[in-house]
N, C-alpha and C positions, 0 to 999 in steps of 0.2 A: 373477693377476689380482683387483683387491681392488674390492669392491664403493664405499666409501668414495672412491675414487678416480675412479668410474665413475657418478655417481649416476643418470646416464637410463637405468642397467640394473636400476633398483631397479622391484618392480613397483607397480604401480598403486596397490594394498591400501597399500601403507607411503608413497607421494607424500599418498596423503589422510589417512591418522595423520601424518603430519610437520606437514601444510597447519594455520595457527593464524590467527586475526584477532587477537590479542592485540598484535602486534609494532604493527598500526598504529593500534589504537587508542591505546596508549601513546605513540606518536607525535603524533597529531592530540592527546589532551592535554599532553601536551610543548609543545605550539607554542601551545594557546590557552594555558596557562600564561605562556608566555615573552611573548606579546603584553599579557596582563593586566599582566605586572610592567612591563613596556615604556609601557605607556599610566598605571601608579601613578607609575611615575618621573617621567614627564612632566608628570602632570600635580602632583607636589607639588615640582618646579622651575619651575614658572611662576612667571616675577617680574614687576615691575610697575616704573615708571618713579622715583622718588624723588628730592626734592630735594639731596641727597647724591649726586654720580654716583659707582659705583665701587661703592657698596653696595644691592646688590639688595636688595628684601621680597620674601618668601613670601608670596603672595594668597591669604586663607583668605577661604572661602565667609560670607556673612552668614546669621544663625539667619532659619527662615523666621518669618512674620509669621502668626500666630494669627488666627483669623477670628473677627470683629467682637461673637460670642455665645457665644464658646469657654467663657465661664462662666458662662452661663445653665443650671437645671437643665433636662431633658430626662427624656421617657418610658421612656428606656431609659439605661444604664449605671451609674457610679456616682451613689447617694444620695447628696444636698446635704442638711446637716441645719441650714443658714443661708445666705440670701441674700439680696442688696439689690439690686433693677433698679439699672443705670446706665447713663446716656444713651446712646444709638446715637452711635458716633463717626464711622463709617467707613458708606457703601454697601454695601447689602446685594440682593442680587440674582442673577439669573445671567448669565454671560458673554456667549453669544451671545443675537442679538434672538430675538423668537419669531416660528412660522412656524406656518401653521394646518395642522392634522390631526398637531401635537405633544400628546404626551402623552394620547392620547384613551382609552386603555388595551383600546384593537380590537388583535388579535392581526392583524396584515396578511401573517405568511407564509404560502408556498406549502407544497403538499404535500412537497415536497424538502428545502425549507429546514427543515422543521420533522423530517423526518426524519433531517437531517444534525444537527440539534443534539440531537435521541436520543438517537442514539451517539456526540454527543464529550462527553468525560471534562472538560474543560474546563468545558460549559456545566452538566456536572452538581454542578460542585464549586461553581461560584458559586451554583446551584439551592440547594447542601445550605447554603450560608452563610447565606442569604436564608430559610429556611425556620428554620435554628437562632434567628437571631436574633427571628425573629418568636417562638418559642416561649421564649425566655429571655427575654420583653419582660414587665414585672409590668404585669397588668392595671391596676389601681389607682394607676399611678404618676402620671398626669398628674392625677386627683382630689386626690391625695397632696399635690403641687405647688402647686396652691389657698392652701394655706396660707400662703406666700411672697407677701405684699402681693396677694393673689385670684387670682393668676396672673399678674401683669404681669410679660413676660419681657422689657423694657427701658422706658427713658425715650425717647419721642421727642424730634427735635433741635430744638433752638430753630429754625433755620431750613431752606431746602432745600440739597442738595447739590447741585453745581455737575453741569451738563449731560452734559459730556463727562467726568468722573469717576463718574456712576451707573451701576447695574447694570441689567437688564432682568427684566420682571416676565413670568414664565413664561405659555403660552400653555393654558387649560384646553378640558375640551368636555363640555359639560352641557345640558338641558331647561333652555327658559326656560318664561315663563307663559304667551305668544304661543296664543290658541283657532285659529288658521287654522294655523301651521308649528308641529308639535307635537313635532317632530325634535329630535335635540341640535344644539348649534351650539358655534363655537370662538369666542372670548373676543376674540383679537387685532381681530378687525374691527369689532369692539364698541368698542376702545380706542384704534386708529389714528387718528389728527387729531384728538383732544380731549383735554384736562383730563380725568383722570376722577379720583375720591372712591370709592374700593373698599374694602368692607366682605368680612373672609372672615370666615365662621363656621361653627361644626360641632354648635351645639346654644341652646337658648333661651337658657341662659345666657352664653353668648359672643355672643348678635347683642344682647342689652340690655348688654352690654360697650361693643360698638360703636356704640350708638344715645349714649354717653355723649359721643363725639365730634361725631356729626355729627347728630343729631336738631334738631327744629325747638325743642324745649323746652331744650336743654341748652346749642345753637350755635347761636343765632340766627341772625348776621352771616354763616356760613355760607351757612345757606339763602338770605338775603339776595343775596347774591354770584352761586348757582345761576340766581334767579330773575332775574337781571340778564343774566347770560350763558348762555342757554338752547342759542346754536346753537357757542359752541366746549365748553363744561363740562356735565359729566354724573354721575352716581352711578352707581356697579356695585355688587349684591348678587352675593357667591358662596356658596352655602350648599352647605360638603363635608360629603356624608353617605355613607359607603362602606356602611354596615349595610344591608342589604336591606329589612328589615321597617321602620325608622325612615324612609328612602326610601320605602317606600310610604304613610307617614303623610301626609310632606309632599306627593305624589301626592291625596293624600285631599284635603289641608285647602287647596287652590289658591284656592280661591276665596274664602278669606280671604286671603290674601297679596294677590291682585289688589286685592282692595277695599282693601287697607292702604295701597300703596304707589301705586298711581294706573295708570290705562290709560297712560299716555305711557310707562310705568317698566318694563312687562311683557315687552319685550324684553330688558331688561337686570339681570332677575335670573335667575342659573343656578345650578343643580342638579345640582352634580358629583359624581356614585357612585363614578369610579376616574379613573385615571390620575396621583397625585396621590404621588409615591415619597418616601423619606427623602430623596434628595437633593436633592429640589424644594423638601419643606418647610428643611433644614438653608437652603440660599440666602434663601430668603424669611424665615427667621426663622417659622417657626408653628414653633414648640418645643412647642407644649403643644395638642392637637387641642378642650380643656375652654376654650380662652381665644380670644376674639375679636382681631382684627384689624384696623388701617386701613391703607389706603395711599393714598398721594398718587404720581399717576400722569403723566408730560406727553405730548404727541403722539406721539412715539417709543417708548409703553409702558415708558421707564425709570422706576424707583421715585426718585421726589425727597426722599421724605417717608413716613415710615414710626411707627405708633403700636400699641400693645397692652395689653391689660385696661381698666380704669377711668381713664378721662382724668382730667386734673387743669387747672388754671385755664391755666397758660399752655402745656400742650399742645393746646389748643383753640385758644388767641390764637395759637401758633407755626402750625398747619394753615390758619386762616385769612389768616394773612400771605402764607404761602407758597403758598396757591393764588391770590391775587390776584398774585403775584408771576410765576407759572405764564403765567396770563392774559394780564399785560404783553408777558411775551414773546413768546406766540400771537399781539399784535396786529400787530408789523411785519409778520411772514408773511403775514398777513392782507390788508394793506394792500398788499404786494406783488404778492398775488395777484388783487387787482383793479385 
């Protein structure tokens, strides 16, 4: 009697030695490779109809469209030796409409969620990449980029973007100058339903750049339009200050800011300390923290016009015309509501 012909008589030790999972692993890998090869073949043989019957043509995917500010200098990545700002040819902003509670910088995870994220290897890799980007980012790159036309990132478009093609301004979260309510607020409720001119800055230099677009001295026509349409038009100030020491200085001199902008605008001045990620900055074009930016928003929080750096005469003129056009678009809806 042979043990080779009677495998059931083998001892359990021999059977355990003969057991292997390699065969199943190789079989699964082979099935996956065959499926991938079939998918590739199907993709390459996809045809479209042509004018000449019987002659199919291979469908080739188009090249991805680069972002509108792909050529602009940034505070990270490759350093540019020369740069000339170009007109903003396409809308900038976020794809999804803003919601209250977004981008607050507050960790709302439960203890269990934090524990799961702590033991997650994927989360560790993402955090490692984020820390690595922060470590290799040059500290003085933003100041060095001010040599290019005083930091001007792009030239404002001559007119406003179409409403159906425009993208959204993100929600931000910060304290206002109100004395009665000192807690932080969301910017989205203040923007909805009104045509807004937003000044975004992080320093006195940047704030002075925004003033070249919207101040009474440099653009009196804009101020005149604001005064005539106070019920549907407004100005918004967003001071992004992530440095804790500088944020305390702003808090110390709030009385000076209150006196400068007037009591009716105390609830429209936001001091944002956190929640502004690199993705948000890339989306809305804030590529230099030392530069000021101006945005024109409609009642749906869509960015219809944008400017950066020091203004030029045609940019101020375009801002006033675009502002008036958005007000004209707002009037029919107001009449219907009445």
